Each structure stands twice: as C-alpha cells, then as structure tokens.
N, C-alpha and C positions, 0 to 999 in steps of 0.2 A: 658241653651241653648238646645232647643229641636231638636236633630239630629236624622235622621233615621239611617245613617251609622256612624261608629266611625271615628272621625277626630281629629287631633292634631295640636296645634300651631307649626309653623316652629321652634321656639326656642327649642322645645322638640324633634323634628324629628331626628336630627343627634344623639342625646343622646340615642335614642331608638334602635340604632344598626341595622337600616333597610338597605336593599340592593336595595330597589326601593321606589321612591317617586312619589306620585300623587298630582298634583296641580289642584284642581277644579276651574272653573270660570276664567280660564286664557284667555278667549276670550274677556271679557269686557262686561259691562252692556249696552253699547251704541256704535254706529259706531264711534263717535268722541273720545272714550276713549283712543285710541292708538295714537292720534295726538301728534307727537314730544315727545313721552314717552321714555326717555333714560333708557335702560336696558342693559348696556354694558356686564355684566357677562352672562346674558341669551343669548345674541347674539353670544358671543364667544363660549359658551357651546354648543348651538345648531349647530353651524358651525362645531364643532369637532365630533358631534355624527351623527348617521344615524336614520332617522325616519321611523316608520311603524305604520299603524293604528291598534289599539287594540279593539276599539269599534266604530262601525258605526251605527248610529241610527237616531232618530227624536227628535225634541224638544217636541213632544207629548208623548214620551215613559214615562211610569209611574216611571221608575228609571232613573235618570240622568246618563250620561256616567261615571262619577267618581265612582259612586256606583257600576256600573257593572264591571268596571275595577278592583276595589278593591275586589269585590266578586270573580272574576275570579282568581286573584292572591292568594286569600285565599282558593281556592279550593271549593268555595260555588256555588250553582246554581246561574246563572246570568240572568235568565229570567226577563224582566222588570216587576216590581210590585210583584215579588215572591221571592225576595232575603230574606232569613229568618233572618233578623237582630235582631228582637226581641228575637227569640229562641236562637240565638247565644249569646246574652247578658247574658243569664242565663244558657247556655249550655243545653237547654231542647231539648231532642230528642224524648220523649214519645208522644208528641202531638204538634199540630200547635200552633203558638203564633202570637201576633201582639203587636205593641205599640199603646197606646191611649194617645193622647195629648188634654187636655181641651183647648178650644180656644174661641175666640169671632168672630162671623160672623156679618158683616154689610150687611143686606138684603135689596136690593133696587128693583125697578121695573124690571131692566134688568141685575142684577148682584147679586152674593153672594160672598162678598169679605172677605177673611180670613186675619185677622190682624196677625202680627208677635207675637207669644206667649210672646216674651220678652217685648212687648209693653203693655201686659195685665198680668203682673206677678202674680203668686199665691205664697203665703207663704206656708211653709210646713204644717202648721196647717190648712189653707184653703183647700189645696189639699187633705189632709187626710179627712176633713169633707165632701168634695165633693165626694170623693171616697166612703165613707160610705153611702152617699145619693144615689149614682147611682148603687152601686154594686148589690142590689136586682133586679133591672131592667135588668141588664146584666145576672144575674144568672138564671132568668126565661128562657133565651135562651141558657143555658148551657155554659156561658162564665164567667170564674173566673177572677177577677181583683186583681192585686197586686201593691202596691205602690213601685215606684223606686225613683222618685224625683218629685218635685212640678209640673213640666210640662210634666212628662212622667210616664205612668203606663204600666204595663205588662198585657196583656189579653191572657188567654189560652182557647182554645175551638176548636171543629171541624169546626166551622164557618170559620176559617182562613186556612183550609187545602189547598184549591185551589183558594183562594180569592186574586186576584191581587189588590194591593192598591198603590196609588201614594205616593211617597216620600214627606216628609214635604217641601223639597226644591222646589217641583213643585207647591205647593199651597200657600206658604208664600207670603203675599202681592198681591195675585192674586184672580181672580174669580175661585171658586172651582168647578163650575158646569162641566167643561170638564174633571174633574179629579175624579168624583165619580166612585166607583167600578161598574162592570157590574150589571145591574138592577136585573137580576135573581139571580146570585150568591151572590150579596150584599143586597138582600131583607131584611135580618135580620138587617143589619147595618143601612139601610135607615129607617126602622121602628123605630129603637132605636133612630136615630137622631131626628125624629119627636117627639117621646115621651119625650126625654130629653129637647128639645126646649120648649115644653108645660109645663113640670115640672118646669123648671128654670125661665120661663118668669115672674112669680110673686112670686118666692120663696124668703124667708127671706135671703137666702145666697147671692143673688144678691142685695137685699135691703141694706145689710150691705156694699157691695162694692160701691153701688151708694152713700151712705152716706159719703164715703171716697173719692168720686170723681173718682172712678175707673170704667172702662168699665165692663159690665156684662160678665160672662161666659155663653154662650148660645148654645154651640155646642162642638163637639169633632172631632178629625181627627184620622183615623186608618191608620197606616203605618208600614212598616217593617214586613209584614205578610209572613207566610209560615212555613213549617216544616224543621227543621234542620236534614240533613242526619246523620245516625248513621253507623259507628263511625264518630265522628266529625273529619274532616281533620285536621292534625297537624297544618297546616297553618291557620286554622280557629280558633285556640285557641289563647288566649292573649299571651302566652309564645312563640308560634311557628310562629307568624306572622312576616314576613320580609318585609312587605310593609306598608308604612305609607301614609295616606291621610292628606294633609295640609289644615287647615281651614282659613288661613289668608285672602284670597280674598272673602270668602263666604258671610260674612255679608254685606260689601259694594256693592257686586254684586247683592244680592237679594233685597237690598234697592234701587238699581238704583243710588247709590251715586258715580258718576264718579270721583270727586276729591279724595274721600277716597280710592276708588279702585286703582287709579294711585299711591297714596302714599303707599298703602299696597304692590303693586307690586315692587316699588322701594326699600322698606325695605326688601322684600323677595330677591330681586336681590343682595342687599348688604350683606345678611346673608347666607341663605341656598344655593342659586344659586352660590354665590361666592365660597363657600366651595366645592360644587359639581364640579365646574370648576377646582379647584385645584386638586381634585381627578382624574378628567379626564386627566389633564396635567401630572399627575404622572403615568398614565397608569393604574390606578385602575378602576374596572368595575363601570359604572354608568348607572342606568336606571331611566329616568325621564319621567313621563307621564303627559302631559298637556291635560286638558279636558275643554269642554265648555258645551253648552246646548244640542248639537247634537252628537258630536264625541269626542273620546279620541285618542291621538297619542302618541306613546312611542318613545323616542330617546334613543339609546343605543350605547355603544362603538362597533364598527364593525372592525374586522381585515382588513387591507388594504394591497394590494400588492404594490410593488415599484412604478409602473406606477400610481396607484390610489393615492399614497401618494404625488407624484409630482403634479398630477392634483389638489389635494386638496390644496396644498400650493399656487398655482397660481390662483385657481378659486376665483371669486368674492364672498365675504361673505355676501350674501343677507339674510336679516332677514325675516323669513317666515311670511306670512299673517295669523296670528293666528285667527283673527276675522272670516275669511272665512274658514279656515281649520277646526276649532273646532265647 
C-alpha cells in the first residue's frame, strides 16, 4: 500500500498506546453514503465530547486534512505539500527527501488518470530492476534513489527542499493534472516524467509485464517531500508518537465504494469507537479527530460545570452532519 503519511488499521490502534485517534475519510465518498447508516457508538461518543476544528482547508490542498492534523500532532511542519513524511520515515535531517511511487497513467485527450498502485502491483524483483534502470536518470539531476518497498522508493536531493507535492491520496484514481508541482519549482520533476515516459514506452521491462497481462509502468509520483527539522521532535519519532491515524475507511473512500465504506464504518463503530466510548464514560481522556477532504474536527472531553451537565443531560442528542462539516 503506497501511503504518504503513516496509517494503522484500527485493530492495532488501541494496542499502540495512543492518546489521540484520527479517522480519515469520515465524511464519505458520496452524498448518499450516510443514508440510514447506524453508528450508535459514534453518535453517543460525539454527544459526550466537545468539537473544535483543527484543520480548515480546501479539497484542493496538496495535503489532505488528516495528514496535516497528524503532522501537527507530531510536531512536524503542516504546510500542505511540504510535510516531510519521506525524511521522517528514515529520520533524515541532513537533506530534503521525497517518496517516489512508480505508477501507471492512462493518458487521454482530456485527462491523465492515475491508477491505484495496488491495481498495477510490482514485485520486489521488478521494483528493484526498475529502480536500477531509472536511478542514473535521477542521479544526473543530483537525486539519489533508495529502495524501500515495491511501490515506494526514497529520493534524496536539493530538488525537494521547497517543492510542494501532492499526497498520493489526492491523485489515486484521479486526473493528476491539477496536482502537478509548481511548473518552475518542479521543472526537474516534470522533465524527468517526460524522459521516463519515453524510456519506458517501448522498454523490455514493460514488454514482460504486457506478456503477463499487466498494465505498463509509465510514470511516477513524487510525494511526502520536504526537509525534516533537526532535532526531530520527540513526537515525530516512532517511539514518541501518541497519535494514531486509522486507515480503515481510506481504501473504500478513494475507490468510491459506498457499500464497502459503510461496512467499514460499522466495523469501526463496533470496535475502536465502542472502546473509546467506554473510556469516555469512565471519565478517561479521549481525543478523536474526524477528517474528510477539506477539514478535520477534533472531539475531546471538556470539563462541564453543574449547569452545563444538566443541560447536556436534557439536550437532544443530534448526530452532526459530518458530510458537510468535514
């Protein structure tokens, strides 16, 4: 799974000892996604907590709200497109880094559509072969590539110092044209894109994939770019992080699969949300951040005076319109 920011399944979240949970794509992939969706634990939990916005943005920001909320909680820069997720992954502070994900673009007359990398998988051997093939082209521009996993490489170089790049979540199954880096700052990347496309168009690497009925790899996406501040904030280290970002809703949301998204929300409600509700009822601190394409809102325990407690008991428990809120 090619992720820009680190996410975890809900099943691992409580075991991680976190004090804050972020649930991306809580708004739903379509307007009808919320129709008669029963989430009793979420409704009860949100009614017991107090909301406040933590990220207010646009669906056109290079970084989705959950990445910005996570970065902020980890003490990292949260400027859209400049959150140094790649550098963080290897604790690199000496130079700027970025992730490189090999991918397939379907290029039409009026669109350049990026397929989900999971739909065009690379084996470790294929990815290593492709890395060896492309590394000299990047090296000519002072960019060093390093293998991390089949769909994710690390790139180091001054090119990424102030280069804002769009998260993989912004381009997966979408037209990539609105998400290209700035034409001036990203000139090196755009030229490399053109060179890689020409190199791979008739290369034996893709001939072998075609023989197996697989789509060609004809492009790459740069994401997670920036320089990690030194010293690394304690919360920005794996051991120090007290905030967990949940990935259970991500795949169905990005695929636009409403039934799968509804099912995933119900499973989340029965597991993680139910346990957070129990914690809140015991008076333990709970911080739950729900995010969508534009905004992220955090619900927290808030001390209430006697009058506020009485009002809360008798106030109607309305479920917030998360589709509009997020």
